[in-house]
Structure formats: structure tokens, C-alpha cells
C-alpha atoms as one frame of an Amber mdcrd trajectory, in Angstrom:
protein
 -16.351  31.209 -41.185 -13.026  32.486 -42.436  -9.707  31.166 -41.221  -6.833
  33.593 -41.814  -3.213  32.439 -42.180  -0.142  34.636 -42.489   3.202  33.332
 -43.785   6.343  35.452 -43.448   9.353  35.745 -45.710  11.175  32.798 -44.115
   8.158  30.550 -44.733   8.068  31.718 -48.378  11.851  31.601 -48.780  12.223
  28.801 -51.371  10.017  26.950 -53.900   9.968  23.952 -51.556   8.749  26.105
 -48.672   6.075  27.731 -50.829   4.820  24.224 -51.672   4.808  23.397 -47.929
   2.728  26.530 -47.323   0.271  25.340 -49.979   0.055  21.949 -48.254  -0.654
  23.601 -44.863  -3.414  25.747 -46.383  -5.001  22.770 -48.126  -4.923  20.723
 -44.895  -6.998  23.382 -43.082 -10.593  22.126 -42.936 -12.084  25.607 -42.497
 -14.949  26.545 -44.806 -13.095  29.539 -46.261  -9.415  30.423 -46.054  -7.633
  33.718 -46.547  -3.835  33.545 -46.744  -1.617  36.622 -46.275   1.949  36.314
 -47.574   5.142  38.333 -47.333   7.714  38.636 -50.085  10.230  35.810 -50.405
  13.026  35.916 -47.854  15.399  38.911 -48.349  13.364  40.270 -51.292  11.994
  43.328 -49.429  15.571  44.368 -48.572  16.578  43.774 -52.197  13.738  46.027
 -53.382  14.635  48.828 -50.958  18.229  48.476 -52.169  17.040  48.983 -55.775
  15.453  52.310 -54.830  18.511  53.370 -52.837  20.892  52.582 -55.715  18.694
  54.329 -58.275  18.309  57.549 -56.294  22.032  57.489 -55.520  22.597  57.264
 -59.315  24.395  53.967 -58.903  24.256  52.155 -62.283  24.356  48.768 -60.560
  20.619  49.060 -59.838  20.093  47.395 -63.238  22.150  44.379 -62.186  20.327
  44.266 -58.853  16.955  44.315 -60.656  18.108  41.430 -62.832  19.006  39.447
 -59.667  15.466  39.997 -58.345  14.040  38.822 -61.676  16.292  35.728 -61.761
  15.374  34.779 -58.186  11.632  34.771 -58.912  11.957  33.148 -62.315  14.027
  30.285 -60.859  11.538  29.808 -58.012   8.584  29.747 -60.436  10.280  27.192
 -62.702  10.887  24.904 -59.710   7.330  25.301 -58.425   5.045  25.651 -61.456
   4.610  24.230 -64.952   2.420  24.535 -68.031   0.058  27.448 -68.453   0.443
  28.571 -64.830   4.199  28.974 -65.280   3.775  30.794 -68.593   1.161  33.111
 -67.094   3.314  33.954 -64.077   6.473  34.553 -66.126   4.560  36.809 -68.501
   3.361  38.923 -65.559   6.848  38.896 -64.036   8.376  40.197 -67.313   5.735
  42.925 -67.512   6.282  43.983 -63.870  10.062  44.073 -64.233   9.725  46.255
 -67.354   7.541  48.691 -65.404  10.040  48.688 -62.530  12.916  49.305 -64.939
  11.138  52.400 -66.242  10.261  53.599 -62.745  13.824  53.111 -61.478  15.205
  54.880 -64.512  13.027  57.891 -63.684  14.246  57.791 -60.071  17.845  57.541
 -61.339  17.430  60.636 -63.516  15.701  62.627 -60.734  18.146  61.480 -58.101
  15.239  61.223 -55.677  12.361  58.854 -54.919   9.105  59.983 -53.331   7.639
  57.751 -50.636   4.851  56.595 -52.969   7.376  55.706 -55.726   9.448  53.774
 -53.208   6.380  51.958 -51.834   5.291  51.066 -55.394   8.654  49.447 -56.107
   9.018  47.621 -52.799   5.486  46.152 -52.873   6.217  43.932 -55.886   7.813
  41.232 -53.730   4.440  40.496 -52.119   2.648  40.577 -55.494   4.923  37.899
 -56.899   4.897  35.599 -53.855   1.080  35.774 -53.635   0.719  34.827 -57.300
   3.168  31.911 -57.005   1.364  30.509 -53.954  -2.067  30.823 -55.574  -0.821
  28.895 -58.635   0.727  26.240 -56.351  -2.627  25.761 -54.565  -4.510  25.635
 -57.898  -2.101  22.929 -59.090  -3.523  20.687 -56.342  -7.012  21.090 -57.830
  -8.425  23.536 -55.295 -10.044  26.742 -56.602  -7.950  29.741 -55.505  -7.772
  33.474 -56.283  -5.112  35.977 -55.416  -5.767  39.465 -54.077  -3.743  42.620
 -54.558  -4.578  44.248 -51.217  -3.831  47.676 -52.680  -7.309  47.312 -54.200
  -8.864  46.636 -50.787  -6.914  47.999 -47.833  -7.179  51.753 -47.368  -4.955
  53.468 -44.815  -4.222  57.014 -43.730  -1.027  58.436 -42.178  -1.159  58.773
 -38.380   2.404  59.729 -37.518   6.023  59.289 -38.552   6.378  55.928 -40.300
   2.918  54.841 -39.144  -0.533  54.418 -40.740  -4.016  53.592 -39.478  -6.528
  51.472 -41.414  -9.769  53.015 -42.672 -12.057  50.118 -41.725 -15.275  51.471
 -43.285 -13.762  52.175 -46.699 -11.711  48.950 -46.610 -14.813  46.890 -45.817
 -16.711  48.448 -48.752 -13.853  47.673 -51.134 -13.497  44.145 -49.787 -17.193
  43.353 -50.354 -16.872  44.729 -53.884 -13.799  42.518 -54.480 -15.644  39.421
 -53.173 -18.579  40.101 -55.493 -16.188  39.929 -58.458 -14.060  36.969 -57.353
 -15.794  34.578 -54.972 -13.446  31.750 -53.905 -12.973  29.376 -50.985  -9.228
  30.079 -50.867  -7.784  33.557 -51.362  -4.086  34.420 -51.273  -3.565  38.088
 -50.445  -0.507  40.315 -50.383   0.729  41.412 -46.994   2.508  44.667 -46.205
   1.027  46.743 -49.060  -2.079  48.931 -49.166  -3.228  52.201 -50.743  -4.349
  55.631 -49.627  -7.879  56.946 -50.045  -6.613  58.531 -53.286  -5.505  55.062
 -54.542  -1.800  55.888 -54.197   0.251  52.732 -53.397   1.689  52.656 -49.878
   2.810  50.113 -47.255   1.956  49.272 -43.680   5.658  49.852 -42.854   7.905
  47.282 -41.160   6.114  44.222 -39.642   3.290  45.218 -41.973   2.394  41.672
 -43.068   1.301  40.717 -39.540  -0.691  43.956 -39.432  -2.297  43.065 -42.795
  -3.376  39.688 -41.447  -4.906  41.270 -38.350  -6.767  43.957 -40.347  -8.134
  41.480 -42.895  -8.992  39.038 -40.094 -11.047  41.810 -38.511 -12.724  42.766
 -41.821 -13.887  39.203 -42.531 -14.690  38.479 -38.832 -12.330  35.484 -38.913
 -12.666  32.722 -36.359  -8.871  32.742 -35.939  -5.718  34.353 -37.336  -2.672
  32.058 -37.469   0.760  33.673 -37.805   3.214  31.078 -39.160   6.868  31.646
 -38.207  10.028  29.641 -37.583   9.612  29.293 -33.779   7.288  27.043 -31.768
   5.443  29.942 -30.149   6.023  32.776 -27.725   8.731  32.115 -25.136   8.597
  33.094 -21.476  11.934  34.883 -22.055  14.503  35.253 -24.811  15.806  31.662
 -25.211  19.188  33.039 -26.328  19.585  34.519 -22.857  17.588  32.037 -20.752
  18.118  28.411 -21.699  15.232  27.365 -19.427  12.684  29.552 -21.275   9.429
  27.734 -22.052   6.782  28.088 -24.761   3.641  29.752 -23.415   0.406  28.027
 -24.387  -1.750  31.137 -23.986  -1.429  34.887 -23.574  -4.004  37.626 -23.189
  -4.028  40.459 -25.728  -2.799  42.844 -23.018   0.079  40.571 -22.031   1.164
  40.209 -25.651   0.936  43.981 -26.033   3.123  44.585 -22.977   5.662  41.989
 -24.121   5.853  43.543 -27.596   6.410  46.992 -26.135   9.330  45.699 -24.071
  11.031  44.134 -27.051   9.851  40.510 -26.872   9.655  38.875 -30.308   5.886
  38.378 -30.254   3.901  40.744 -32.476   4.030  44.455 -33.104   1.621  46.114
 -30.636  -0.481  47.570 -33.469  -1.036  44.049 -34.874  -3.069  43.180 -31.801
  -5.479  46.143 -32.036  -7.631  44.995 -35.005  -8.247  41.476 -33.683  -8.643
  42.552 -30.059 -11.695  44.714 -30.799 -13.480  41.687 -32.336 -12.078  39.094
 -29.861 -10.434  37.123 -32.660  -7.700  34.824 -31.310  -4.218  34.943 -32.841
  -2.157  31.745 -32.845   1.646  31.838 -33.299   2.825  28.558 -34.875   5.969
  27.054 -36.358   5.728  26.117 -40.015   8.763  23.862 -39.604   7.285  22.001
 -36.612   3.588  21.610 -37.335   3.146  19.206 -34.399   3.826  22.073 -31.955
   0.495  23.630 -30.844   1.967  27.133 -30.633   0.801  30.062 -28.499  -2.751
  31.401 -28.567  -3.278  35.112 -27.914  -6.852  35.826 -26.897  -8.923  37.897
 -24.498  -8.654  37.485 -20.745 -10.990  34.659 -19.670 -14.012  35.618 -17.618
 -13.147  33.071 -14.922  -9.892  31.998 -13.353  -9.685  28.606 -15.016  -7.115
  27.590 -17.591  -3.561  28.611 -18.310  -4.271  32.330 -18.278  -4.642  32.432
 -14.505  -0.868  32.308 -14.126   0.276  35.515 -12.494   3.551  36.005 -14.327
   3.772  34.994 -17.961   6.994  36.371 -19.300  10.092  38.509 -18.940  11.530
  40.948 -21.456  14.477  43.331 -21.472  15.486  46.538 -23.218  19.188  47.440
 -23.321  21.182  50.594 -24.126  19.129  52.936 -21.971  20.004  55.860 -19.733
  18.167  56.967 -16.611  17.539  60.684 -16.198  16.883  61.802 -12.618  15.497
  65.292 -11.934  15.583  66.064  -8.221  14.921  68.982  -5.908  12.856  70.124
  -2.941  11.345  72.853  -5.113   9.487  70.211  -7.118   7.272  69.085  -4.242
   3.727  70.317  -4.628   4.507  72.593  -7.579   1.975  72.014 -10.389   3.362
  71.682 -13.881   6.872  70.462 -13.078   6.325  67.067 -14.697   4.625  68.728
 -17.652   7.591  71.049 -18.133  10.081  68.169 -17.957   8.300  66.027 -20.519
   7.569  68.970 -22.803  11.334  69.411 -23.049  11.776  65.698 -23.776   9.064
  65.853 -26.452  10.674  68.859 -28.103  13.961  66.968 -28.290  12.124  64.061
 -29.936  13.295  61.473 -27.390  11.284  58.361 -26.608  10.485  57.897 -22.900
  10.479  54.186 -22.105   9.581  54.322 -18.412   8.730  56.920 -15.728   9.035
  56.616 -11.956   8.147  59.293  -9.417   8.351  59.249  -5.632   5.084  60.094
  -3.868   6.895  62.938  -2.059   7.303  64.580  -5.505  10.921  65.278  -4.508
  12.268  63.544  -7.616  11.199  62.113 -10.929  13.229  59.791 -13.106  12.664
  58.355 -16.543  14.459  56.087 -18.986  15.331  57.070 -22.552  17.502  55.432
 -25.240  21.163  56.083 -24.453  21.767  57.673 -27.867  19.168  60.367 -27.043
  20.166  61.181 -23.458  22.828  63.822 -24.224  20.265  65.971 -26.053  17.686
  65.429 -23.290  20.158  66.382 -20.553  21.319  69.501 -22.384  17.734  70.636
 -23.032  16.724  70.076 -19.388  19.723  72.085 -18.138  18.733  74.953 -20.434
  15.044  74.818 -19.494  15.695  74.648 -15.737  18.801  76.830 -15.617  17.183
  79.324 -13.216  15.681  76.620 -10.970  19.079  74.904 -10.736  20.843  78.203
  -9.962  18.266  79.109  -7.309  18.465  75.657  -5.697  14.828  74.752  -6.335
  16.220  71.849  -8.363  19.309  70.229  -6.914  20.384  68.243  -9.968  19.625
  66.808 -13.371  21.518  63.529 -13.238  22.202  61.066 -16.044  22.966  57.411
 -15.293  24.266  55.646 -18.389  24.597  51.915 -19.059  21.121  50.893 -17.915
  18.663  48.202 -18.959  15.013  47.562 -18.237  13.691  44.236 -17.012   9.929
  43.953 -17.450   7.842  41.279 -15.725   4.557  40.756 -17.548   1.427  38.933
 -16.393  -2.263  39.146 -15.631  -3.466  40.511 -12.316   0.017  40.831 -10.815
  -0.902  43.840  -8.695  -3.874  42.018  -7.166  -1.826  38.923  -6.329   0.062
  39.209  -3.029   3.719  38.272  -3.061   4.585  38.709  -6.742   6.764  41.780
  -6.183   8.324  40.131  -3.138   9.280  37.064  -5.190  10.771  39.230  -7.929
  12.864  41.423  -5.641  13.899  38.428  -3.529  15.228  36.744  -6.683  17.123
  39.893  -7.683  18.533  40.334  -4.174  19.795  36.747  -4.077  21.467  37.361
  -7.420  23.180  40.386  -5.832  21.541  42.834  -8.245  20.808  46.427  -7.324
  17.597  48.005  -8.663  17.883  51.652  -9.752  14.205  52.447 -10.350  10.834
  50.706 -10.235   7.528  51.313 -12.030   4.236  49.468 -11.882   1.008  50.660
 -13.429  -2.390  50.021 -11.928  -3.254  48.119 -15.124  -1.615  45.209 -13.275
   0.130  43.925 -16.382   3.778  44.680 -15.706   6.415  45.503 -13.136   9.378
  47.349 -14.635  12.776  47.694 -12.992  15.837  49.609 -14.151  19.242  48.090
 -13.436  22.825  48.122 -14.691  23.111  46.735 -18.204  25.935  44.430 -17.116
  23.523  42.824 -14.627  20.640  42.482 -17.076  21.066  38.905 -18.295  21.847
  37.702 -14.761  18.719  39.471 -13.477  16.611  37.998 -16.273  17.793  34.469
 -15.489  17.336  34.876 -11.740  13.800  36.284 -12.069  12.772  33.718 -14.680
  14.023  30.809 -12.618  12.175  32.089  -9.548   8.817  31.990 -11.338   9.239
  29.228 -13.912  11.350  26.656 -12.126  10.128  24.734  -9.141  10.955  26.345
  -5.795  12.688  23.041  -5.149  15.047  23.096  -8.098  18.473  22.600  -6.544
  21.759  23.332  -8.291  24.166  20.823  -6.738  27.957  20.953  -6.556  29.687
  17.702  -5.481  33.104  18.016  -3.847  34.932  14.694  -3.714  33.624  12.189
  -6.297  35.421   9.320  -4.541  33.753   6.352  -2.866  30.963   8.258  -1.081
  30.650  11.095  -3.628  30.635   8.676  -6.569  28.010   6.510  -4.895  25.878
   9.601  -4.248  26.133  10.628  -7.923  24.931   7.183  -8.977  22.033   7.353
  -6.516  21.070  10.785  -7.886  21.229   9.411 -11.432  18.842   6.580 -10.562
  16.357   8.643  -8.552  16.341  12.133 -10.109  13.574  11.459 -12.662  11.327
   9.872 -10.007  11.752  12.845  -7.646  10.968  15.307 -10.423   7.882  13.406
 -11.524   6.428  12.553  -8.118   7.625  15.320  -5.804   8.477  18.219  -8.131
  12.069  18.157  -6.845  14.540  18.941  -9.619  18.134  18.120  -8.655  20.715
  19.456 -11.145  24.366  18.631 -10.579  26.157  21.618 -12.153  29.638  20.864
 -10.844  31.834  17.954  -9.729  35.331  18.526  -8.383  38.008  16.182  -7.162
  41.497  17.008  -5.975  42.962  17.311  -9.484  40.123  17.911 -11.982  36.653
  19.429 -12.035  33.659  19.357 -14.389  31.345  22.386 -14.684  27.979  22.945
 -16.376  25.541  25.867 -16.360  22.362  23.788 -16.598  23.211  20.262 -15.424
  25.683  17.419 -16.011  24.421  14.228 -17.654  24.781  11.839 -14.711  24.519
   8.764 -16.929  28.069   9.520 -18.082  29.551  11.697 -15.338  32.677   9.530
 -14.970  33.442   9.690 -18.681  32.778  13.450 -18.815  34.995  14.013 -15.775
  37.745  12.104 -17.536  37.377  13.727 -20.995  36.016  17.258 -20.477  37.336
  18.216 -17.047  39.540  21.193 -16.316  42.167  21.575 -13.556  40.541  21.609
 -10.131  40.304  24.966  -8.382  37.999  25.121  -5.375  37.669  28.923  -5.511
  36.613  28.807  -9.182  34.300  25.898  -8.455  32.492  27.863  -5.734  32.418
  30.961  -7.957  30.757  28.878 -10.675  28.084  27.903  -8.149  27.475  31.357
  -6.713  27.485  33.090 -10.127  24.888  30.699 -11.550  21.563  32.539 -11.562
  19.628  30.052 -13.666  18.700  28.244 -10.444  17.452  30.014  -7.324  18.761
  27.443  -4.804  22.324  26.150  -4.654  23.918  23.518  -2.436  27.514  22.346
  -2.037  27.895  18.729  -0.943  31.292  18.045   0.642  31.980  14.298   0.439
  35.612  14.619   1.515  37.217  14.227   4.935  39.336  17.319   4.278  39.805
  19.931   7.021  40.652  22.683   4.514  37.407  22.124   2.584  35.419  22.210
   5.840  37.032  25.525   6.753  35.132  27.189   3.861  31.600  26.316   5.064
  31.129  29.661   6.804  31.987  31.630   3.647  29.730  29.448   1.490  26.769
  29.871   3.818  27.390  33.615   3.868  27.173  33.632   0.042  23.721  32.042
   0.301  24.889  28.542  -0.691  23.463  25.681   1.359  25.938  23.078   2.667
  25.462  19.331   3.180  28.259  17.053   4.333  29.301  13.755   5.931  32.659
  15.443   6.735  33.088  15.577  10.538  35.916  18.120  10.554  33.824  21.329
  10.775  31.560  20.234  13.625  34.341  18.617  15.627  36.987  21.272  14.955
  37.819  24.319  17.091  34.820  25.309  19.227  34.866  28.984  18.267  34.651
  28.120  14.558  31.823  25.690  15.215  29.844  28.255  17.228  30.397  30.917
  14.571  29.166  28.523  11.883  26.033  27.532  13.800  25.243  31.157  14.716
  25.352  32.145  11.052  23.257  29.164  10.044  20.558  29.910  12.624  20.467
  33.620  11.725  20.172  33.152   7.939  17.888  31.419   5.482  20.770  29.229
   4.391  20.737  25.612   5.542  23.533  23.409   6.861  22.803  19.661   7.142
  25.231  17.019   8.428  23.199  13.942   9.415  25.789  11.586   7.917  28.623
  12.893  10.121  27.698  10.560  12.982  25.836   7.469  11.865  26.098   7.427
   8.060  22.464   6.905   7.043  21.094   6.422  10.570  18.802   9.214  11.863
  20.932  10.146  14.854  21.292  13.938  14.507  17.624  14.313  13.505  16.506
  12.143  16.456  18.596  14.206  18.882  17.223  17.460  17.451  13.676  16.160
  17.656  14.143  15.388  21.340  15.650  18.787  22.120  13.187  20.808  20.043
  10.219  19.165  21.758  11.587  20.088  25.189  13.164  16.800  26.273  16.385
  16.975  28.292  19.400  14.901  27.281  20.996  13.062  30.209  23.336  10.662
  28.437  24.185   9.466  24.940  26.095   6.213  24.711  26.843   4.224  21.607
  28.959   2.127  19.343  29.753   4.721  16.698  32.364   2.935  14.592  31.222
   0.347  12.066  34.815  -0.893  11.840  35.257  -1.411  15.579  31.745  -2.842
  15.830  32.736  -5.491  13.267  36.018  -6.238  15.061  34.509  -6.764  18.516
  31.432  -8.599  17.201  33.806 -11.136  15.648  36.418 -11.212  18.423  35.058
 -14.313  20.146  35.865 -17.943  20.774  39.464 -18.773  20.028  39.991 -16.109
  17.331  42.919 -13.781  17.835  42.567 -10.017  17.833  45.158  -9.568  15.043
  43.350 -12.141  12.907  40.014 -10.280  13.225  41.677  -6.921  12.415  43.338
  -8.493   9.348  39.965  -9.886   8.243  38.305  -6.477   8.680  41.106  -4.847
   6.666  40.770  -7.447   3.913  36.986  -6.908   3.764  37.461  -3.159   3.361
  35.951  -2.178   6.719  39.077  -0.411   7.969  41.032   2.536   6.615  44.164
   1.546   4.632  46.017   1.936   7.919  43.877   0.226  10.615  45.462   2.453
  13.272  43.226   5.300  11.990  40.230   3.293  13.248  41.855   1.718  16.316
  43.058   5.089  17.594  39.465   6.053  18.502  39.828   9.577  17.032  36.923
   9.068  14.620  34.664   7.992  17.488  35.826  10.992  19.531  34.801  13.328
  16.678  31.321  11.805  16.653  31.074  12.170  20.419  32.050  15.842  20.280
  29.493  16.478  17.505  26.700  14.959  19.627  27.937  16.745  22.758  27.827
  20.109  21.007  24.379  19.334  19.530  23.275  18.669  23.131  24.496  22.097
  24.215  27.878  21.178  25.699  30.745  23.526  24.882  33.576  21.022  24.634
  36.737  20.908  22.545  37.939  17.673  20.960  40.891  17.755  23.361  38.423
  17.609  26.287  37.413  14.055  25.329  39.640  11.359  26.909  40.206   8.639
  24.325  41.367   5.113  25.071  43.339   4.166  21.972  43.362   0.494  20.946
  46.741   0.934  19.257  49.446  -0.528  21.511  51.820   2.237  22.492  54.775
   0.318  21.137  53.182   0.112  17.678  52.101   3.770  17.337  55.468   4.651
  15.792  55.419   1.908  13.113  56.435   3.426   9.785  53.765   1.643   7.738
  50.479  -0.213   7.983  52.210  -3.410   6.898  54.729  -3.147   9.729  51.892
  -2.520  12.174  49.984  -5.602  10.972  53.126  -7.753  11.215  53.764  -6.745
  14.839  50.139  -6.735  16.054  50.036 -10.536  16.798  52.565 -10.031  19.561
  49.752  -8.354  21.551  47.149 -11.071  20.950  47.788 -12.606  24.374  46.865
  -9.341  26.135  43.619  -9.119  24.131  42.794 -12.765  24.784  43.185 -12.137
  28.521  40.731  -9.163  28.440  38.226 -11.270  26.492  38.533 -14.208  28.923
  37.952 -11.953  31.925  34.855 -10.509  30.287  33.488 -13.932  29.304  34.039
 -15.220  32.810  31.772 -12.447  34.050  29.174 -13.153  31.320  30.123  -9.982
  29.436  31.426  -8.831  26.060  33.912  -6.128  25.005  32.591  -3.108  23.152
  34.314   0.124  22.078  31.952   2.993  22.916  31.648   6.731  22.992  29.750
   8.472  25.793  28.256  11.952  26.166  27.556  12.609  29.849  25.350  15.699
  29.610  24.690  15.814  33.371  28.400  16.114  34.210  29.224  18.092  31.046
  31.813  15.656  29.714  32.472  12.937  27.175  34.748   9.951  26.805  35.759
   7.157  24.418  36.822   3.800  25.860  36.601   0.006  25.776  33.784  -1.218
  28.064  32.234  -4.496  29.139  28.498  -5.162  28.803  26.301  -8.055  29.951
  25.323 -10.459  27.174  21.666  -9.387  27.423  22.540  -5.704  26.924  21.466
  -4.226  23.534  25.111  -3.364  22.801  25.979  -7.081  23.043  23.323  -8.050
  20.476  24.964  -6.425  17.442  26.143  -8.231  14.327  28.396  -7.270  11.433
  29.303  -3.588  11.346  26.095  -2.225  12.887  26.081   0.908  15.003  23.873
   1.422  18.030  23.158   4.624  19.944  21.159   4.879  23.176  19.596   8.209
  24.220  18.822   8.512  27.919  16.607  11.557  28.495  14.063  12.897  30.945
  11.365  11.108  28.957  13.401   8.013  28.098  14.962   7.506  31.555  14.058
   3.949  32.446  14.226   2.596  28.902  16.647   4.505  26.624  15.630   5.408
  23.065  17.767   3.231  20.786  18.743   3.782  17.144  20.413   0.791  15.512
  21.528  -0.116  12.008  24.384  -0.100   9.517  26.681   2.777  10.427  29.339
   2.403   7.752  29.629   1.798   4.021  29.434   3.980   0.933  25.820   3.126
   0.084  24.339   4.014   3.479  26.567   7.084   3.940  25.643   8.413   0.482
  22.032   7.596   1.325  22.300   9.716   4.467  23.644  12.635   2.414  20.851
  12.107  -0.131  18.302  12.264   2.698  19.756  15.611   3.765  19.330  16.869
   0.193  15.648  15.892   0.300  15.356  17.484   3.758  16.735  20.695   2.241
  14.244  20.466  -0.639  11.420  20.005   1.866  12.480  23.088   3.809  12.440
  25.031   0.526   8.855  24.056  -0.210   8.841  20.557  -1.676   5.832  18.386
  -0.784   6.582  16.002   2.048
């Protein structure tokens, strides 16, 4: 069986690369090998330039010919030696002499026929084939070289296009084999001859075509096209950084992709191998370890890589859409024929056609440079119909691009179109026209050229990234935000591997600087990057960076601040389709009308808003309350110790210890805010109470919650925290008295928040509880919340655990991120 290899100009670009090609050929264990080569890199252009200079009567063609000679002589001297070198240089001298005479004739005539031009240009392949065959022989393997002008016969089939004559070519090939049997044959690509033995070429991309034709003639087991890329990409990697190498493609998919401009193969290259079911493999000569992309027939069953619905995306730019519209078109035979006859006469290339089933309008896309002629011709042809009103308009829409989605069986797979148009809608892209053939291999959409790259990225990410890829923006990389970033750094790889959840932090902003990335910040060095590569912070630009990113289909902003102004933007972010997660209590405890507006939007849209950490840090308080309500339970009362700081203070305010001493200890340990009055005022607890009250259905304002502040009235006006701490001991006697009274009754003091759902109210105050009450059993800074409901009436449902600290709060936010991923389709 024959194995066919094709090496392009880049692969044959230097003597070292030619030797590498020889090594690849020799390493192939196939029984027989046929190698098709292009001219050395840039040589074909140099040869065309020779012809151009000569027919333009530019004397410098002689210098240019000498440069071609020098290039090949230098390459041969680097690559070959001995008799092989002498033989090659002798042939090179002879060929250059013939070319000099031919070019001189062209110079005198001032014109070159196509056959003269093809004769000149084809020498690049002749020389590269000979050099490679000598390089293979040098390794001891028998090798012959083939001038394919002796074998390949083609006939013209259109402007700048030829078709192979397979019967005649096969006869000539068998005759050639009978004269020169060899296990390795190096053949020239690109060149051929007519039936009259006149030299010609297979036109541009002809070397790939040569490989396919010869592969078909010898019934090869495989044709390998060696290039400088690892295979066929799912999209242009210059436009889509997340593009992946496809392991397999069907012939039809490759054909569609080629038509729409993807750098795969020329469509005609696929025809010869497709009829004999010969697979083509695209491989990278400079990365032999990469397996490449195999192009083969559609498998009979649905197993393997080829069962993927959507394989790739391609775009064509610089198009115009022509729309012919009118009620007189409906049901009138021949209208479409008349339109496209005009287009044909103009010589324009129609890229895509779309017609409404009502026959009221038909539109088609043509290259922008051809649209003026098309429009003028249509206005002339339909002048009477336009004047009579049978046609209402011939409209031209410039500045368009085509986005083509290519894949097997797309039409027979429900939901593909929905996924595509959902991705485009979320990217805020308007579609001008749509076409899908019943061949099921592509969906084509026309859109504004300025939207094309954004559309390509959005569509590609929807099909090739996990549904649970989240682009994350962190606002506030302080204690909680910084801890969250470190948790993400440690866990991201595990989530991607085990749960197919891909979390990409594409932005971090503080109050003064921000760090942005299109595809993801390296979290192992986020602090250093924020210090070295950050730009001035601008929340509007930060959010714009998030919303304008169409690499990732799902975006979430995580607000780790306690800032009211940041919280005021949640509504706008949700409206833009950006999910919001936060431990910031300000939005849910702020003005009632804003809260209700926010929740109404969240419930009415597909955008999520999670805030578990607003009440109990990492404790499942909001989710427990929602679970009760959603399953039909009725909330009667919620009572709890919601402040980790105040829990610590009253858990340790016992024995002979003074209140001021315990507060000082809590401040020293970092449990309190820098000014302990912020905790002792009870405002933070009141915010948590109002959040739970509103979750329970109560329409209360923060001002409706009576709060018993623990800050003595006389100390509220202290100018600093230090002054407050200095004067606090003067109130120790009052606190000691309250503690003694409680102890005498077998009780303890606890600072609690209460939601009284029955009486539609809430309150925050210092209360006394019996020593056997769950609230009296706490230690450290634990929180405890008791839910009394219709189901849990006699024995309240209790949630208890650490309710403060950066680790648990960040953990609560992290849990919300995973909850969001789950709602977007991640496995639970």
C-alpha cells in the first residue's frame, strides 16, 4: 500500500528543513511512499516575478533569475555532496540557461502566454523534488524523482481552474512505474500537462491538489499534508484564543469550512480522495508529536469524535447584502432566475442566499467590491417593476460579514440553532439574514462586520467551552476578597477536573487599582500582578470589561466590599446579564423599593443573584430559609445570635471579668471592627434581621427595626476608638450588675436579633436565656439561628457554627459561585 506525503514551501524552505523532510519520509514504515513537494519557500512568487519583469521589459529580470539560481545552489551545497551535488548543479545550470532563453524571448515579445508562464514557474518544484530525492538517497534508501508533467494530465474547466483526466493520468502513471520502480518516489506538486503535453499548473494551492490526485491514482491508504500548524482549528486562533485542534472531520465538514474561508484545504483537494474514501491527515512538520486532524468519511455509526454536532466556525468579511423586495414577487415564477441571471452577467460571486417562504423578498450576499455593479444591473433589469410598484426596493447593506457554523447532522439535532442564536443574543448581536441547507452541514448568518469577531467568540465559547465556564470579576481584594482569590487558586484545577466547572477570574478591582485580563488572571501571582500591571481603578470600565467579554458565555461579579455605592449597581449589572454574588449586606437591607425592584428583576430574568454570606458568613441560613418557604412551610419566628463579635464578647463575659476587658480582648484578637462601636451599635445585626425578614415576606425598612445599642449614650460622641476604649471601663459596674442579675436567675446575657413573622416586626436587643437554652451553649464567635415554623413549632430548626472570619465568609461566597455553576448546568 502507498502512503502519500505532501510538504509545502514552508516545510521545504531551507536545507535543514529539506533534511528534516527526508527524515520524516524515512521514518514512515509504509511499504511504498510517494512524496509530493512544493517549491522552496517564496520561490513560486520569485518565478512569477521573473515572468512579470520580462514581459514588462524590465532588464532586472536577469538579476532576479540569478537570485533564484544562487538560492538553489546555496541550498544544494548545504544539503548534498559528491556526485549527487555535481549532478544537481549540472541540471540546475542547464535549467537556468533554458529559462534565460525563454525569458529573453518573453522580453522581446513583451508578452507571455499562459503555457510559457507555467513552464517558467514550474521549475521551483522540479528543483526541490530533485534535492529531496538526493537527500533521501544519501541515507542509503533507493529513491526516484518524478516530473509530474509526464504523468498528470488536466483539462481546463473554467477561469483559473483545471480538472484531472484520471483515465489518461492512470495510464501514464503505470507507464512511468514500469520504467522506474522504487519504494520511495519524490514527485513535483503544482505542475501538470495538458493532453497535448503542454506544461501547465494546477493553479494556486495546486500542490495539495496534486497530492490528492496522485493519492487517488495509487489508491493510497492515507494522504498526509504536512504544514506548520498542529491541525485544523475549531476557529481562527488569531480571533479566538480558545480555539482547539479538531481530531477528526468528515469530508463534507472540511469542504464547508474551506468554502467559508477556514485554512483547511481547498475544496477541490477533497474531491479526489473522497471518491475513494482515502483519509487526509493534516500534521505539523515542526511538532511531529501532535497527532493532527484526520479528514475522512462520515462514520456509519454514531461512535467516535465525529458525532459532535458542531465542529467549527468560520467567517467571511467585506461582504454586502443585497435585498430585493416586493409584493409582486410572491408566486411569480422566474423572479429568482431573473435576479441571479443579472448577477451572473455581472460576474459577481454569490456567497449566500436567503429567501422568505412568503416569496415577498430574497436577499443574497456578494463581495463588497462587486455590489455596486450588481445593484446598478438589478435597477436596470427591474426598472419597470420598480416603477410599477411590483418591486418595492433593491436595497444594499454594506459592511457585512458571514459567520458559518459547520458540523454533521446539525439540522437533525434539536437545539443547535437555539444555542447559536442564544449565544449571539447574549452578546447583543443582531442577525441580518440566516441560511441553512437541508444538507445539515452548516448554518450561515449575516451580521455587521464590526460585530463579527465578537459573534465568532460568543458562538465558539457556547459550543466549545463548558456551559459552566464562569468569567469572574472580583470587587474588593481585601481580607474577604483576597481570601476568596486564594481559595479559588487552590481549588480551580480540582473543580475543572472533577466537575467540569471552569472558573476564570478576568478582573480584580480595588479602590485605587484594577487588573484586567481577557482569558484569565494567573491566580498563583495575583497580588504581584495587581501591584505591577494594574491600571487606575474605574468601576464603570471594570464592568464594561466584563460585559464586553464574549469569550465566555457566563459572567459573574463578586462584590466583596461593604460599600453602599457598589451595591447600588447590582440592578444594572443583572440587567446586562451579569450574575451577582456578594457578602455585602447593603443592597438587601437598603431602601425597600430598591430591594423589591432588584428581586423582581432577578426573578423575572435568567440572571442569578446569590447572597448567602450576607447573614451567616459560610452558614447555610438563607438557603435553609428558602428551602422551608419553597416547600410550603410557614415562618413564625427567626431568632438568633447573628454577630460573631458580640457572640465572642458575651460568651467570655463571665466570672469576674469586666466588660471593657472582654471588648479590649476581642479588639486585640481582631474580632471587632477597628472601632468597636461599629459592632456594639447593633446596626450590623439589624441589617441581618431585615434581610431575613424580607426573605420571609415582610415588607420592612431598616428604620422599622428597634435596635438596643450597647454603646453607652455618653460615649457615642467620642472622637476616636481609642478615646472610646479609654472611657468604656467607667461603665463596667453597670454591666457587672446586669450579669449578676442574670446569674442569680440562672441565666446568661445574649445579644440577639428577632424576626417576628406573626406580628410582622423585628427587633435587636440584649436578652437573658436559661443556661440550658441552645443560645447559652455557644463558644468562641459562633453564631446560632433558630427557625420556628409550622413544621418546626415545638422544636425549632437550629443552624449553628462559625459566623465570622475571612475564611468562612469567603467560603460562603465560594459556595454561592458553585451554586451558580450548578444552576447553569454543572453536575451536582
